[in-house]
C-alpha positions in Angstrom: -0.2 0.0 0.1 2.9 2.4 1.3 4.2 1.5 -2.3 0.9 2.4 -4.4 1.2 6.2 -2.7 5.1 6.8 -3.4 4.3 5.9 -6.9 1.1 7.7 -7.6 2.9 11.0 -5.3 5.8 11.1 -7.9 4.3 10.3 -10.7 2.2 14.1 -9.3 5.6 15.5 -9.3 6.2 14.2 -11.8 4.1 15.5 -14.3 3.7 18.4 -12.4 7.5 19.0 -13.0 7.1 18.6 -16.9 3.7 21.1 -16.9 5.9 23.4 -15.6 8.7 22.4 -18.0 6.2 22.3 -20.7 4.8 25.9 -19.8 8.6 27.5 -19.6 9.2 25.7 -23.0 6.0 27.6 -24.5 6.9 30.5 -23.8 10.0 30.2 -25.8 9.0 29.3 -28.2 6.4 31.5 -29.4 9.0 34.4 -28.3 10.9 32.6 -31.4 7.6 31.8 -33.9 7.3 35.3 -33.5 10.6 36.6 -34.2 9.8 34.2 -36.9 6.9 35.9 -38.4 7.0 39.5 -37.5 10.8 40.3 -37.8 13.3 42.2 -40.4 15.8 39.8 -41.8 19.1 41.3 -42.8 22.7 39.8 -43.7 25.1 38.8 -40.8 28.4 38.8 -41.5 30.9 36.6 -39.7 33.9 38.4 -38.1 35.0 36.1 -35.4 35.6 32.0 -34.9 35.9 31.4 -30.5 36.6 28.4 -30.2 35.5 26.2 -26.9 35.8 22.7 -25.6 33.2 20.8 -26.5 31.0 18.1 -25.0 34.2 14.7 -25.6 36.9 17.5 -24.9 36.2 18.1 -28.4 37.1 22.2 -30.1 33.6 23.2 -31.2 34.0 27.5 -32.9 31.2 30.0 -31.4 30.4 32.0 -34.8 30.8 36.5 -34.1 28.6 38.1 -36.9 27.9 41.5 -37.3 24.8 42.8 -38.9 23.4 46.7 -39.2 19.6 48.0 -38.4 18.8 51.5 -39.5 22.8 52.7 -39.7 23.7 50.8 -36.3 25.7 48.1 -36.4 25.1 45.3 -34.1 26.9 42.6 -33.1 25.8 38.7 -32.4 27.3 35.7 -31.3 25.4 32.4 -32.4 24.5 29.9 -29.7 25.0 27.3 -33.1 28.4 25.8 -32.4 30.7 23.7 -35.7 32.5 21.4 -35.8 35.0 23.1 -37.9 36.8 26.3 -39.0 35.6 25.3 -42.7 31.3 24.9 -41.1 30.8 27.7 -40.0 29.7 30.4 -43.1 30.5 33.9 -43.8 27.6 35.5 -44.2 24.2 33.8 -43.2 20.5 35.4 -43.2 19.9 36.9 -39.9 15.5 37.7 -38.5 15.7 40.4 -35.9 13.3 42.0 -33.6 12.6 45.4 -35.2 11.9 46.7 -31.1 14.8 45.4 -30.4 17.5 45.2 -32.5 19.7 43.2 -30.0 17.1 40.0 -30.5 18.1 38.0 -33.0 18.3 34.3 -34.6 20.0 32.9 -37.5 17.0 32.8 -39.4 16.9 28.7 -40.1 14.9 26.0 -38.7 17.7 24.6 -36.5 19.2 27.5 -35.1 15.1 28.2 -34.3 13.9 25.4 -32.7 15.7 23.2 -33.3 17.4 22.7 -29.9 13.8 23.0 -28.5 12.6 20.6 -30.4 15.7 17.7 -29.1 15.4 19.2 -25.2 11.1 17.9 -26.0 11.8 14.4 -27.0 14.7 13.9 -25.0 12.6 15.4 -21.7 9.2 13.0 -22.4 11.5 9.8 -23.4 12.5 10.6 -19.4 9.8 11.0 -17.9 7.7 8.7 -19.5 10.2 6.2 -18.8 10.4 7.1 -15.3 6.5 6.9 -14.8 6.3 3.4 -16.9 9.1 2.2 -14.6 7.0 3.5 -11.6 3.2 1.8 -12.1 5.4 -1.7 -12.8 7.7 -1.8 -10.1 10.7 -1.1 -12.0 12.2 1.5 -10.9 11.3 0.0 -7.0 13.1 -3.1 -8.1 16.5 -0.9 -8.8 16.0 0.9 -5.9 15.8 -2.5 -3.3 18.5 -4.2 -4.8 
């Protein structure tokens, strides 16, 4: 009986946490969707590549781009990372908010939505796996072993 109460309590916690996570990601998704639909496009020129340590201790590069809005220059460092110097583009299409030109992204599906999509899939798989393990009793078997 105690295991049932614990399973239900943990499940409710997971569902509420997942709902809170989705609410936050919805805000980011809506902001990026509005930027894509209502933003202005301009060309960005790569001016620098900053080496960084990647996940597997390899070197990846963060590209810094410059662009102008109403004659005023701005710079932007992409969240995308490139595995080689040749892979990073010299020119990119950028989309920016006309009311806040510092709010800018590379105008591509991957830059706008790719990371959100992968994060959503992994979070769903993780929460689903834990819930399945809870309701089949496997999680308690693993914890008590």
